[in-house]
Backbone as CSV, one residue per row, in Angstrom:
resi,resn,N_x,N_y,N_z,CA_x,CA_y,CA_z,C_x,C_y,C_z
1,MET,60.426,28.587,59.339,60.517,27.834,60.588,59.644,26.590,60.502
2,ARG,60.177,25.473,60.981,59.402,24.248,60.994,58.271,24.354,61.998
3,LYS,57.208,23.610,61.764,56.061,23.662,62.650,56.449,23.279,64.064
4,GLU,55.875,24.013,65.023,56.097,23.731,66.434,54.758,23.627,67.153
5,ILE,54.702,22.749,68.146,53.518,22.636,68.995,53.959,22.768,70.451
6,GLY,52.986,22.924,71.327,53.277,22.994,72.751,52.479,21.958,73.521
7,ILE,53.122,21.323,74.485,52.445,20.426,75.419,52.657,20.998,76.816
8,ILE,51.568,21.212,77.539,51.638,21.763,78.893,51.073,20.730,79.865
9,MET,51.843,20.381,80.860,51.418,19.381,81.844,50.724,20.063,83.016
10,ALA,49.414,19.824,83.141,48.615,20.523,84.147,47.727,19.575,84.941
11,ALA,48.140,18.314,85.073,47.251,17.304,85.667,47.442,17.108,87.158
12,GLY,48.522,17.619,87.735,48.889,17.265,89.108,47.983,17.834,90.184
13,LEU,48.173,17.289,91.401,47.340,17.665,92.548,47.771,18.967,93.209
14,GLY,49.028,19.360,93.025,49.506,20.598,93.645,49.427,20.586,95.150
15,THR,49.790,19.457,95.763,49.598,19.284,97.207,50.410,20.268,98.041
16,ARG,51.561,20.693,97.543,52.401,21.588,98.338,51.837,23.003,98.425
17,MET,50.814,23.293,97.631,50.208,24.613,97.711,48.811,24.560,98.342
18,ARG,48.545,23.513,99.080,47.293,23.494,99.832,47.385,24.486,100.984
19,PRO,46.263,25.107,101.401,44.883,24.753,101.070,44.337,25.383,99.778
20,LEU,45.105,26.257,99.134,44.590,26.896,97.919,44.152,25.858,96.895
21,THR,44.926,24.816,96.749,44.684,23.845,95.679,43.642,22.786,96.041
22,LEU,42.979,22.961,97.159,41.857,22.073,97.462,40.667,22.380,96.565
23,LYS,40.598,23.615,96.074,39.461,24.035,95.265,39.851,24.534,93.874
24,ILE,41.121,24.743,93.653,41.570,25.245,92.360,42.856,24.518,91.988
25,PRO,42.999,24.061,90.751,44.259,23.416,90.358,45.397,24.425,90.372
26,LYS,46.572,23.961,90.747,47.712,24.858,90.912,47.989,25.714,89.676
27,PRO,47.891,25.180,88.446,48.177,26.026,87.279,47.231,27.212,87.128
28,LEU,46.082,27.156,87.795,45.132,28.265,87.697,45.239,29.246,88.854
29,VAL,46.162,28.999,89.771,46.439,29.973,90.819,46.965,31.250,90.180
30,LYS,46.431,32.384,90.634,46.794,33.664,90.027,47.980,34.307,90.730
31,VAL,48.885,34.851,89.931,49.987,35.665,90.418,49.923,36.986,89.666
32,PHE,49.856,38.073,90.408,49.679,39.402,89.811,48.447,39.418,88.901
33,GLY,47.418,38.680,89.318,46.137,38.705,88.624,45.993,37.756,87.446
34,THR,47.042,37.001,87.110,47.009,36.114,85.945,47.292,34.676,86.380
35,PRO,46.465,33.720,85.964,46.751,32.319,86.270,48.116,31.916,85.728
36,LEU,48.842,31.124,86.494,50.185,30.712,86.095,50.208,30.134,84.685
37,ILE,49.276,29.245,84.388,49.296,28.577,83.087,49.154,29.562,81.937
38,GLU,48.481,30.683,82.179,48.305,31.649,81.091,49.603,32.389,80.780
39,THR,50.528,32.438,81.731,51.834,33.031,81.411,52.628,32.081,80.515
40,VAL,52.423,30.776,80.687,53.077,29.797,79.819,52.448,29.835,78.427
41,ILE,51.118,29.872,78.389,50.419,29.978,77.106,50.857,31.245,76.370
42,GLY,50.959,32.340,77.107,51.389,33.596,76.499,52.768,33.489,75.876
43,GLY,53.664,32.768,76.547,54.999,32.578,75.998,54.982,31.772,74.716
44,LEU,54.211,30.699,74.703,54.103,29.873,73.497,53.447,30.651,72.357
45,LYS,52.415,31.413,72.682,51.731,32.209,71.656,52.658,33.295,71.099
46,SER,53.554,33.809,71.934,54.484,34.849,71.452,55.430,34.290,70.406
47,ARG,55.562,32.954,70.364,56.405,32.301,69.369,55.569,31.858,68.169
48,ASP,54.319,32.276,68.137,53.387,31.940,67.054,53.097,30.449,66.987
49,ILE,53.087,29.802,68.140,52.681,28.402,68.196,51.160,28.361,68.240
50,SER,50.563,27.726,67.261,49.110,27.778,67.114,48.393,26.595,67.755
51,GLU,49.103,25.480,67.983,48.469,24.294,68.562,49.120,23.972,69.907
52,ILE,48.329,24.067,70.971,48.814,23.829,72.328,47.934,22.778,72.982
53,TYR,48.570,21.742,73.485,47.856,20.622,74.107,48.111,20.665,75.612
54,ILE,47.028,20.786,76.384,47.131,20.865,77.835,46.651,19.551,78.424
55,VAL,47.536,18.885,79.149,47.190,17.611,79.770,46.596,17.904,81.146
56,VAL,45.344,17.517,81.345,44.618,17.840,82.572,44.229,16.569,83.312
57,GLY,43.961,16.737,84.595,43.543,15.610,85.422,42.758,16.109,86.617
58,TYR,43.468,16.598,87.631,42.840,17.111,88.846,42.012,18.358,88.533
59,LEU,40.736,18.332,88.935,39.819,19.447,88.704,39.845,19.885,87.242
60,LYS,39.822,18.900,86.359,40.034,19.137,84.930,39.020,20.091,84.310
61,GLU,37.790,20.094,84.843,36.747,20.921,84.236,37.052,22.410,84.341
62,GLN,37.898,22.806,85.277,38.198,24.221,85.451,39.070,24.791,84.329
63,PHE,39.669,23.913,83.529,40.528,24.379,82.439,39.767,24.654,81.152
64,SER,38.499,24.324,81.102,37.751,24.402,79.847,37.662,25.821,79.299
65,TYR,37.708,26.826,80.164,37.590,28.209,79.689,38.735,28.595,78.764
66,LEU,39.870,27.916,78.910,41.031,28.250,78.089,40.774,27.984,76.612
67,CYS,39.950,26.985,76.322,39.620,26.656,74.927,38.797,27.751,74.273
68,GLU,38.049,28.487,75.075,37.252,29.597,74.559,38.072,30.886,74.486
69,LYS,38.996,31.037,75.418,39.771,32.274,75.491,40.873,32.336,74.440
70,TYR,41.456,31.166,74.106,42.582,31.122,73.176,42.288,30.168,72.023
71,GLN,42.697,30.541,70.842,42.576,29.638,69.700,43.641,28.552,69.774
72,GLY,43.271,27.366,69.306,44.238,26.295,69.186,44.579,25.568,70.470
73,ILE,43.751,25.726,71.504,43.968,25.018,72.763,43.182,23.702,72.743
74,HIS,43.863,22.610,73.087,43.223,21.297,73.138,43.509,20.668,74.502
75,LEU,42.494,20.109,75.125,42.674,19.457,76.414,42.797,17.953,76.225
76,LEU,43.819,17.368,76.833,44.030,15.931,76.820,43.916,15.437,78.253
77,GLU,43.119,14.398,78.474,42.905,13.919,79.841,43.932,12.863,80.238
78,ASN,44.465,13.019,81.418,45.333,12.028,82.038,44.537,11.322,83.131
79,PRO,44.023,10.126,82.861,43.190,9.448,83.858,43.987,8.860,85.014
80,ASP,45.306,8.814,84.883,46.142,8.173,85.900,46.897,9.162,86.769
81,TYR,46.505,10.444,86.718,47.287,11.472,87.398,47.411,11.234,88.900
82,SER,46.418,10.602,89.501,46.415,10.429,90.960,47.134,9.169,91.423
83,VAL,47.486,8.288,90.488,48.106,7.017,90.874,49.479,6.812,90.239
84,LYS,49.842,7.655,89.278,51.153,7.541,88.648,51.834,8.906,88.615
85,ASN,53.145,8.868,88.477,53.930,10.098,88.440,53.721,10.801,87.097
86,ASN,54.522,11.853,86.832,54.222,12.684,85.662,54.550,12.031,84.323
87,ILE,55.128,10.822,84.334,55.234,10.087,83.075,53.848,9.879,82.473
88,SER,52.819,9.828,83.342,51.450,9.602,82.860,50.944,10.770,82.017
89,SER,51.439,11.973,82.277,51.000,13.125,81.487,51.623,13.125,80.097
90,ILE,52.898,12.725,79.995,53.507,12.628,78.676,52.895,11.460,77.914
91,TYR,52.582,10.400,78.617,51.914,9.264,77.985,50.554,9.685,77.425
92,ALA,49.847,10.529,78.155,48.538,11.000,77.694,48.660,11.824,76.416
93,ALA,49.843,12.391,76.175,50.083,13.218,74.978,50.834,12.458,73.897
94,ARG,50.903,11.140,74.021,51.750,10.340,73.123,51.334,10.445,71.661
95,ASP,50.061,10.677,71.399,49.594,10.716,70.008,49.969,12.009,69.302
96,VAL,50.249,13.064,70.048,50.666,14.337,69.425,52.163,14.541,69.543
97,LEU,52.785,13.886,70.525,54.229,13.974,70.662,54.879,13.270,69.476
98,GLY,55.699,13.984,68.752,56.296,13.444,67.541,55.668,13.971,66.274
99,ALA,54.608,14.769,66.414,53.948,15.336,65.241,54.702,16.537,64.688
100,ALA,55.508,17.178,65.553,56.226,18.390,65.144,57.283,18.692,66.193
101,ASN,58.137,19.667,65.922,59.013,20.167,66.985,58.137,20.586,68.159
102,CYS,58.585,20.315,69.374,57.652,20.388,70.499,58.261,20.990,71.752
103,PHE,57.574,21.986,72.315,57.868,22.443,73.662,57.083,21.572,74.643
104,ILE,57.744,21.149,75.713,57.062,20.482,76.824,57.249,21.370,78.039
105,CYS,56.145,21.832,78.603,56.208,22.819,79.677,55.406,22.363,80.883
106,GLU,55.921,22.638,82.054,55.115,22.516,83.253,54.123,23.672,83.271
107,ALA,52.987,23.443,83.917,51.927,24.454,83.887,51.980,25.416,85.054
108,ASP,52.764,25.082,86.080,52.761,25.900,87.296,53.956,26.842,87.341
109,LEU,54.263,27.426,86.196,55.377,28.354,86.087,54.880,29.780,85.925
110,LEU,55.614,30.705,86.492,55.402,32.116,86.194,56.460,32.521,85.179
111,VAL,56.039,32.681,83.931,56.954,33.144,82.887,56.859,34.661,82.869
112,SER,57.821,35.296,83.510,57.766,36.755,83.647,58.452,37.482,82.504
113,ASP,59.197,36.745,81.684,59.895,37.348,80.544,59.632,36.477,79.315
114,LEU,58.713,36.910,78.476,58.328,36.106,77.312,59.455,35.951,76.304
115,SER,60.493,36.759,76.423,61.584,36.671,75.462,62.336,35.347,75.557
116,VAL,62.124,34.587,76.630,62.787,33.281,76.718,62.309,32.360,75.597
117,PHE,61.156,32.663,75.039,60.630,31.856,73.938,61.118,32.355,72.576
118,ASP,61.964,33.388,72.585,62.513,33.899,71.325,63.784,33.175,70.903
119,LYS,64.257,32.267,71.730,65.537,31.618,71.457,65.506,30.855,70.134
120,LYS,66.621,30.913,69.421,66.773,30.107,68.220,67.191,28.709,68.647
121,LEU,66.306,27.755,68.457,66.517,26.396,68.936,66.730,25.478,67.741
122,ASP,67.974,25.065,67.537,68.293,24.233,66.384,68.521,22.775,66.768
123,CYS,68.225,22.454,68.043,68.350,21.075,68.506,67.460,20.915,69.730
124,SER,67.415,19.724,70.264,66.627,19.463,71.466,67.383,19.903,72.709
125,GLY,66.648,20.184,73.781,67.311,20.550,75.026,66.350,21.016,76.090
126,TYR,66.921,21.354,77.222,66.169,21.863,78.370,66.581,23.303,78.651
127,TYR,65.623,24.127,79.011,65.947,25.426,79.576,66.513,25.192,80.984
128,GLY,67.548,25.946,81.344,68.158,25.748,82.645,68.689,27.032,83.241
129,LYS,68.706,27.080,84.560,69.214,28.235,85.314,70.440,27.795,86.109
130,MET,71.554,28.501,85.955,72.772,28.157,86.669,72.596,28.431,88.160
131,VAL,72.942,27.439,88.959,72.907,27.567,90.417,74.292,27.230,90.953
132,ARG,74.904,28.185,91.627,76.222,27.966,92.209,76.081,27.246,93.549
133,GLY,77.033,26.378,93.840,76.943,25.568,95.040,76.085,24.345,94.798
134,PHE,75.768,23.634,95.870,74.993,22.399,95.729,73.506,22.681,95.612
135,SER,72.845,21.943,94.737,71.392,21.993,94.595,70.865,20.567,94.627
136,ASP,69.791,20.344,95.397,69.183,19.016,95.435,68.008,18.909,94.466
137,ASP,67.856,19.912,93.622,66.794,19.926,92.616,67.241,19.103,91.402
138,TRP,66.389,19.094,90.352,66.753,18.449,89.100,67.815,19.284,88.399
139,VAL,68.892,18.636,87.986,70.014,19.348,87.384,70.468,18.635,86.110
140,PHE,71.347,19.330,85.377,71.921,18.778,84.147,73.438,18.762,84.259
141,GLU,74.019,17.593,84.089,75.468,17.506,83.950,75.781,17.512,82.467
142,GLN,76.907,18.157,82.095,77.239,18.324,80.684,78.686,17.935,80.395
143,GLN,78.900,17.555,79.160,80.244,17.317,78.663,80.270,17.651,77.178
144,ASN,81.242,18.466,76.788,81.370,18.886,75.392,80.083,19.513,74.861
145,GLY,79.408,20.266,75.733,78.215,20.995,75.318,76.933,20.200,75.288
146,LEU,76.987,18.922,75.636,75.796,18.083,75.621,75.466,17.598,77.029
147,ILE,74.191,17.404,77.291,73.749,16.902,78.585,74.120,15.426,78.709
148,THR,74.779,15.084,79.816,75.178,13.696,80.051,74.384,13.051,81.188
149,ARG,73.697,13.863,81.973,72.820,13.332,83.021,71.703,14.300,83.308
150,VAL,70.489,13.766,83.434,69.333,14.509,83.910,68.905,13.823,85.201
151,GLY,69.074,14.501,86.316,68.757,13.846,87.583,68.801,14.824,88.732
152,LYS,68.591,14.309,89.931,68.534,15.164,91.112,69.901,15.265,91.775
153,GLY,70.262,16.505,92.125,71.457,16.756,92.893,72.683,17.033,92.068
154,GLY,73.311,18.185,92.333,74.535,18.534,91.638,75.095,19.848,92.151
155,THR,76.358,20.089,91.871,77.045,21.293,92.338,77.492,22.139,91.158
156,ASP,77.193,23.444,91.233,77.542,24.384,90.158,77.022,23.872,88.817
157,THR,75.736,23.616,88.766,75.123,23.058,87.564,73.901,23.878,87.176
158,PHE,73.475,23.665,85.931,72.204,24.241,85.500,71.063,23.431,86.104
159,ASN,70.082,24.140,86.661,68.898,23.512,87.235,67.729,23.565,86.261
160,MET,66.914,22.563,86.302,65.707,22.499,85.479,64.748,23.622,85.873
161,VAL,64.115,24.241,84.889,63.157,25.310,85.168,61.765,25.011,84.619
162,GLY,61.572,23.831,84.053,60.218,23.431,83.678,59.852,23.573,82.222
163,ILE,60.819,23.905,81.362,60.554,24.026,79.927,61.625,23.261,79.169
164,SER,61.194,22.459,78.217,62.125,21.725,77.359,61.649,21.805,75.917
165,TYR,62.527,21.411,75.012,62.233,21.501,73.576,62.809,20.272,72.896
166,PHE,61.976,19.627,72.081,62.412,18.435,71.363,62.085,18.579,69.882
167,THR,63.066,18.273,69.054,62.798,18.254,67.619,61.794,17.157,67.305
168,LYS,61.220,17.225,66.118,60.247,16.222,65.709,60.842,14.823,65.785
169,GLU,62.077,14.700,65.332,62.728,13.390,65.329,62.946,12.879,66.751
170,ASP,63.438,13.750,67.624,63.654,13.338,69.011,62.341,13.122,69.749
171,SER,61.308,13.889,69.387,60.000,13.696,70.000,59.448,12.309,69.706
172,ARG,59.702,11.834,68.507,59.242,10.486,68.152,59.960,9.430,68.977
173,ILE,61.270,9.607,69.140,62.031,8.686,69.985,61.482,8.714,71.406
174,LEU,61.261,9.929,71.920,60.756,10.084,73.278,59.385,9.440,73.434
175,ALA,58.500,9.672,72.472,57.154,9.093,72.550,57.218,7.577,72.624
176,ASN,58.032,6.967,71.788,58.151,5.510,71.781,58.708,4.995,73.101
177,GLU,59.691,5.697,73.645,60.309,5.254,74.896,59.382,5.475,76.090
178,ILE,58.579,6.532,76.032,57.598,6.772,77.093,56.568,5.640,77.112
179,VAL,56.080,5.260,75.933,55.103,4.166,75.850,55.718,2.874,76.377
180,ARG,56.953,2.594,75.961,57.612,1.365,76.416,57.768,1.370,77.940
181,ALA,58.244,2.472,78.481,58.459,2.561,79.923,57.151,2.492,80.691
182,TYR,56.120,3.105,80.129,54.828,3.176,80.823,54.227,1.793,81.025
183,HIS,54.514,0.903,80.104,53.956,-0.446,80.188,54.926,-1.430,80.826
184,THR,55.971,-0.899,81.447,56.926,-1.725,82.166,56.579,-1.719,83.644
185,GLU,56.670,-2.849,84.284,56.354,-2.940,85.706,57.218,-1.975,86.505
186,GLY,56.578,-1.276,87.435,57.292,-0.318,88.269,57.329,1.089,87.713
187,SER,56.549,1.352,86.667,56.584,2.668,86.027,55.811,3.734,86.786
188,ALA,55.023,3.335,87.768,54.126,4.286,88.429,54.867,5.470,89.043
189,ASP,56.079,5.242,89.517,56.817,6.302,90.202,57.768,7.070,89.293
190,LEU,57.755,6.778,88.013,58.715,7.393,87.101,58.364,8.852,86.777
191,PHE,59.381,9.688,86.808,59.287,11.005,86.196,59.643,10.847,84.717
192,TRP,58.985,11.608,83.863,59.260,11.453,82.438,60.702,11.830,82.105
193,ASP,61.276,12.721,82.917,62.666,13.107,82.675,63.628,11.944,82.911
194,GLU,63.223,10.982,83.712,64.053,9.803,83.901,64.145,8.980,82.615
195,VAL,63.065,8.975,81.848,63.082,8.290,80.555,64.037,9.010,79.606
196,VAL,64.027,10.335,79.656,64.994,11.103,78.864,66.412,10.715,79.258
197,ASN,66.668,10.671,80.552,68.007,10.346,81.039,68.469,8.970,80.568
198,GLN,67.542,8.040,80.490,67.878,6.681,80.068,68.189,6.588,78.576
199,ASN,67.881,7.646,77.837,68.054,7.604,76.387,68.934,8.728,75.851
200,LEU,69.846,9.206,76.677,70.722,10.301,76.253,71.712,9.875,75.181
201,ASP,71.856,8.571,74.976,72.708,8.121,73.879,72.038,8.310,72.534
202,ARG,70.710,8.508,72.561,69.945,8.718,71.333,69.399,10.128,71.231
203,LEU,69.198,10.772,72.356,68.697,12.144,72.393,69.858,13.068,72.731
204,HIS,70.278,13.861,71.773,71.430,14.736,71.981,70.930,16.118,72.393
205,LEU,71.004,16.380,73.696,70.371,17.556,74.276,71.381,18.576,74.767
206,LYS,71.012,19.849,74.606,71.800,20.951,75.135,71.006,21.661,76.232
207,VAL,71.688,22.531,76.969,71.028,23.410,77.925,70.858,24.778,77.282
208,PHE,69.653,25.328,77.383,69.369,26.680,76.912,69.275,27.578,78.146
209,PRO,70.294,28.381,78.423,70.350,29.134,79.682,69.285,30.232,79.770
210,VAL,68.738,30.389,80.967,67.866,31.516,81.283,68.399,32.181,82.546
211,GLU,68.017,33.429,82.734,68.491,34.190,83.879,67.518,34.081,85.048
212,GLU,68.029,34.368,86.224,67.213,34.364,87.433,65.992,35.272,87.250
213,GLY,64.815,34.743,87.560,63.589,35.534,87.509,62.829,35.475,86.203
214,GLN,63.452,34.990,85.139,62.726,34.915,83.867,61.628,33.853,83.896
215,ILE,61.918,32.743,84.544,60.947,31.667,84.736,60.995,31.290,86.209
216,VAL,59.855,31.362,86.890,59.819,31.108,88.327,58.812,30.005,88.619
217,GLU,59.261,28.968,89.329,58.345,27.927,89.784,57.951,28.233,91.217
218,ILE,56.650,28.238,91.471,56.133,28.574,92.799,55.519,27.312,93.390
219,ASP,56.089,26.829,94.484,55.671,25.534,95.023,54.746,25.627,96.230
220,THR,54.863,26.690,97.016,54.113,26.768,98.266,53.354,28.089,98.371
221,VAL,52.402,28.119,99.297,51.651,29.350,99.549,52.602,30.439,100.041
222,GLU,53.592,30.052,100.839,54.552,31.022,101.361,55.325,31.676,100.219
223,GLU,55.764,30.870,99.262,56.488,31.418,98.113,55.576,32.313,97.288
224,LEU,54.322,31.933,97.183,53.355,32.726,96.420,53.154,34.100,97.040
225,THR,52.908,34.129,98.345,52.634,35.407,99.009,53.891,36.268,99.116
226,LYS,55.055,35.635,99.175,56.300,36.405,99.195,56.502,37.134,97.875
227,LEU,56.077,36.496,96.790,56.212,37.097,95.470,55.128,38.131,95.212
228,ASP,53.899,37.816,95.640,52.742,38.678,95.371,51.916,38.794,96.646
229,ASN,52.021,39.923,97.318,51.359,40.106,98.613,49.846,39.937,98.542
230,ASN,49.270,40.227,97.378,47.813,40.172,97.234,47.315,38.845,96.682
231,ALA,48.213,37.897,96.425,47.832,36.671,95.733,46.871,35.822,96.545
232,LEU,47.090,35.700,97.836,46.244,34.832,98.660,44.807,35.319,98.641
233,ALA,44.607,36.604,98.808,43.250,37.154,98.793,42.635,37.016,97.408
234,ALA,43.392,37.271,96.370,42.859,37.189,95.001,42.432,35.770,94.657
235,ASN,43.198,34.792,95.086,42.858,33.413,94.767,41.722,32.897,95.625
236,THR,41.614,33.399,96.832,40.491,33.009,97.688,39.186,33.536,97.111
237,VAL,39.201,34.764,96.632,38.013,35.354,96.021,37.634,34.609,94.751
238,SER,38.665,34.217,93.952,38.389,33.577,92.667,37.753,32.213,92.816
239,GLN,37.866,31.597,94.004,37.255,30.305,94.231,35.782,30.455,94.533
């Protein structure tokens, strides 16, 4: 197997999960006793990925324990997390993006089934969950097995679940395009996935399907407590 690395984006403010995130970054919120980001790390480690780069920003010092708990964890600082969109986190990882085949993961995911990382990935693509009916979330339109649009809103489409995979060659293309876009006027509001969408003629991406519940994104305190009745008390104590 060719070398693989992981990039985890953990710099955001997590405003939709306040008041919990006033004192703890969202990726460190515990579900069933485990910080969300550690379920992502566990998934990457289950694939024998030895080098994982975590992009931090908000309350960055709270992530330092991960470097002691796990081998091969490196923290990369995103100084622009509060003034630019998540393109700033991929930009912060630009020097490692393109070094190897690469997983790019959001940090605020509950990966409840580590087997999603067992997939044989022979090309670049996004993990996606099929949603019937209309969804206003990030979705993938496809034609002939390839993604033709990455954007918001679609009907009977695969929805983004927060994990993607890029070959070394495609990672290099992505890194160069991220740098170019980042230094273009008006980049502050860009999502990094928009840069992917703008380069689908060069990045040939597939959807890697996952089932409901294998990867769960938790956005609000209500969603957290609905999933784990004890989560609010556990996270309050941990602060």
